[in-house]
C-alpha positions in Angstrom: 9.5 25.7 3.4 10.7 26.3 7.2 13.0 29.3 5.9 10.4 30.8 3.6 7.8 30.9 6.5 10.4 32.4 8.9 11.3 35.2 6.7 7.8 36.2 7.0 8.2 36.4 10.6 6.2 33.2 11.5 7.8 31.0 14.1 7.4 27.6 12.6 8.7 24.2 12.8 8.0 21.0 11.2 7.4 17.8 13.3 7.6 14.7 11.1 6.3 11.4 12.9 7.1 7.9 11.7 4.3 5.5 11.6 4.1 1.6 11.2 3.7 0.4 7.7 1.7 -2.5 6.0 1.6 -5.3 5.8 3.6 -5.4 9.1 1.1 -3.1 10.8 -2.5 -3.1 9.5 -5.5 -0.6 9.7 -6.2 1.1 11.9 -2.8 0.8 13.6 -1.6 4.0 11.6 -4.7 5.8 12.5 -4.1 5.1 16.4 -0.5 6.0 16.1 -1.5 9.3 14.3 -4.0 10.2 17.3 -1.2 9.1 19.8 1.2 11.7 18.2 -1.1 14.4 18.6 -1.7 13.6 22.1 1.9 13.8 22.7 2.5 17.4 21.2 -0.6 18.7 22.9 -0.5 17.0 26.3 3.1 16.1 26.9 4.6 18.9 25.1 2.0 21.6 25.7 1.3 22.7 22.4 -2.0 24.2 21.5 -4.0 22.6 18.7 -4.9 26.0 17.4 -1.1 26.4 16.6 -0.7 23.1 14.9 -1.6 22.5 11.1 -1.8 18.7 10.4 -0.8 17.6 7.0 0.2 14.6 5.0 0.5 13.3 1.1 -0.7 10.2 -0.6 -1.2 7.5 2.3 -0.4 10.4 4.6 -3.3 12.4 3.4 -5.5 9.4 3.8 -4.4 9.4 7.5 -5.1 13.1 8.1 -8.5 12.5 6.6 -8.9 9.4 9.0 -7.9 11.8 12.2 -10.2 14.4 11.2 -13.0 11.6 10.8 -12.0 10.1 14.2 -12.3 13.3 16.0 -15.7 14.0 14.5 -16.9 10.5 14.6 -14.8 8.5 17.4 -13.6 5.2 15.5 -15.4 2.3 17.4 -12.3 0.2 17.1 -9.9 2.5 18.6 -9.9 2.9 22.5 -7.6 6.3 22.2 -10.0 8.8 23.6 -7.8 11.9 22.4 -10.0 14.7 21.2 -8.5 18.4 21.1 -10.7 21.0 22.7 -10.2 23.4 20.0 -9.8 23.1 16.4 -6.3 22.9 14.6 -4.9 25.7 12.8 -5.4 23.8 9.4 -5.3 20.6 7.7 -3.4 19.9 4.5 -4.4 17.2 2.3 -2.1 16.6 -0.6 -2.9 14.0 -3.4 -4.8 11.8 -0.8 -5.7 8.2 -1.1 -9.4 8.4 -1.0 -10.6 5.2 -2.8 -9.9 1.7 -3.6 -11.6 2.0 -7.0 -9.6 1.1 -9.8 -11.8 2.6 -12.5 -11.3 6.4 -12.6 -10.7 7.6 -16.0 -7.4 9.5 -14.7 -6.0 6.4 -14.2 -5.7 5.4 -17.8 -5.5 9.2 -18.9 -2.4 10.1 -17.0 -0.6 6.7 -16.8 2.2 8.0 -19.0 2.3 11.4 -17.2 2.5 10.6 -13.8 5.5 9.2 -11.7 3.0 6.7 -10.2 1.7 4.8 -12.9 -1.2 2.6 -10.9 -3.5 3.3 -8.2 -2.8 1.2 -5.0 -4.4 -2.1 -6.3 -6.6 -4.5 -4.5 -3.4 -6.4 -3.2 -2.1 -3.2 -1.7 -5.4 -2.6 -0.3 -5.5 -6.0 1.3 -2.0 -5.3 2.9 -3.1 -2.0 4.3 -6.7 -3.3 5.5 -5.8 -7.0 6.5 -9.2 -8.2 7.5 -11.0 -4.9 8.2 -13.5 -3.9 5.8 -13.5 -0.7 3.9 -15.1 2.0 6.0 -15.4 5.9 6.0 -11.9 6.3 8.0 -9.8 4.3 5.5 -11.7 5.1 2.2 -12.9 8.8 2.6 -14.8 9.0 -0.8 -17.2 6.1 0.6 -18.5 8.5 3.3 -21.6 10.4 3.1 -21.2 14.2 2.5 -22.5 15.1 6.0 -19.8 13.0 7.4 -17.4 15.9 6.5 -19.4 18.7 8.0 -17.8 20.9 10.7 -14.3 19.2 10.7 -11.9 20.2 13.5 -9.8 22.5 11.5 -9.9 26.2 10.8 -8.8 25.8 7.3 -8.7 23.1 4.8 -6.4 22.8 1.7 -6.7 19.8 -0.8 -4.1 19.9 -3.1 -3.8 17.6 -6.5 -2.0 17.8 -9.9 -3.8 17.7 -13.2 -1.5 14.9 -14.2 -2.0 12.6 -11.1 -3.5 9.4 -11.9 -5.7 10.0 -8.9 -7.0 13.5 -9.9 -10.5 12.3 -10.8 -11.1 10.9 -7.5 -9.6 13.8 -5.8 -12.1 16.1 -7.8 -14.8 13.9 -6.6 -13.8 14.1 -2.9 -12.9 17.7 -3.1 -16.4 18.8 -4.3 -17.8 16.8 -1.2 -15.4 18.3 1.3 -15.9 21.9 -0.1 -19.6 21.5 -0.2 -19.5 20.4 3.4 -17.0 23.1 4.6 -17.7 26.0 2.0 -16.5 28.8 4.2 -12.9 27.4 5.1 -12.0 24.8 2.5 -10.1 25.3 -0.9 -9.2 22.8 -3.5 -6.2 23.4 -5.9 -5.4 21.3 -8.9 -1.8 22.1 -10.0 -1.3 22.4 -13.8 1.3 19.9 -15.2 1.8 18.2 -11.9 1.6 14.2 -11.1 1.3 12.6 -7.7 3.0 14.6 -5.0 5.1 16.4 -7.3 7.1 18.4 -4.9 8.3 15.3 -3.5 8.4 12.6 -6.1 9.5 14.8 -9.2 12.3 16.4 -6.8 13.5 12.8 -6.0 13.9 12.4 -10.0 15.8 15.5 -10.1 13.3 18.2 -10.8 14.6 21.2 -9.0 11.8 23.7 -9.9 9.5 25.2 -7.3 6.0 23.7 -8.1 2.6 25.5 -8.2 1.5 23.3 -5.3 4.5 24.2 -3.2 3.9 27.9 -3.7 0.1 27.5 -2.9 1.1 25.3 0.3 3.4 28.1 1.6 0.7 30.8 1.1 -1.8 28.6 2.7 0.2 27.8 5.9 1.1 31.6 6.1 -2.7 32.2 6.4 -3.4 29.6 8.9 -1.0 31.4 11.4 
C-alpha cells in the first residue's frame, strides 16, 4: 500500500496504534484511546488534520465511526476534549461492526462463504460494553440519520464485501451515511469478498489483489 502510493509521488506513511481489548478494557476505553492517539499526532507531533486519513476495519471501523461521532457530538462520558480545528483528509470504514442485531439475512446467506461465520454475538457485545448501554457511538446503525450529517472528514469511503456476513447491515448503514453526506461519501461492495478480505483472506493464503484493496488505494490517492 505505502509503496503503491509513493510511486504516485505521495509522501505517505501509515501509523498503526494499538488499543486496549475487551473484556479487560471495556467501552468507552477504546474510543478514548483513539482520541488520545489523534491528539498525540496533531498536538505533539505537529501533524495537520487535513493531512491525516483515519481508517479501520471491523471493530476498528466501529472505532472510526465512534471518533467521528464524538467530534460531531462530544460523548458525555469522555473528558477528552480533543476536537481538531479542521477536517481530516478522509475516513476509511472497512466492513465495520455497526449493529448488535443478529437477525440480518446476510448472516445466514453468507455463513458458508465468509471466513467469519458469526456476527459478534450478545456475549461478545457484553464483553465490549460491560455495563454500558448501546448508544450512537458504539452501535452506529442505532443513530438517527441526522447524527451523521457534516462529519469531520473531507472524504468518506465505506467498504464491504458481497460475501461478508455483515453486508446487509453495511448496506443499511451506507444508505444513511451517503444520504447524510451525499457529496463526499462513497460505498463500495466488492464482489466475491468476505469480511475484511484483504486481511483475513491473505492470512489464509490468498495472495491475489482484492477489488477492495484497489479501491482503497485509489481513494487514498484522491484524499491527498
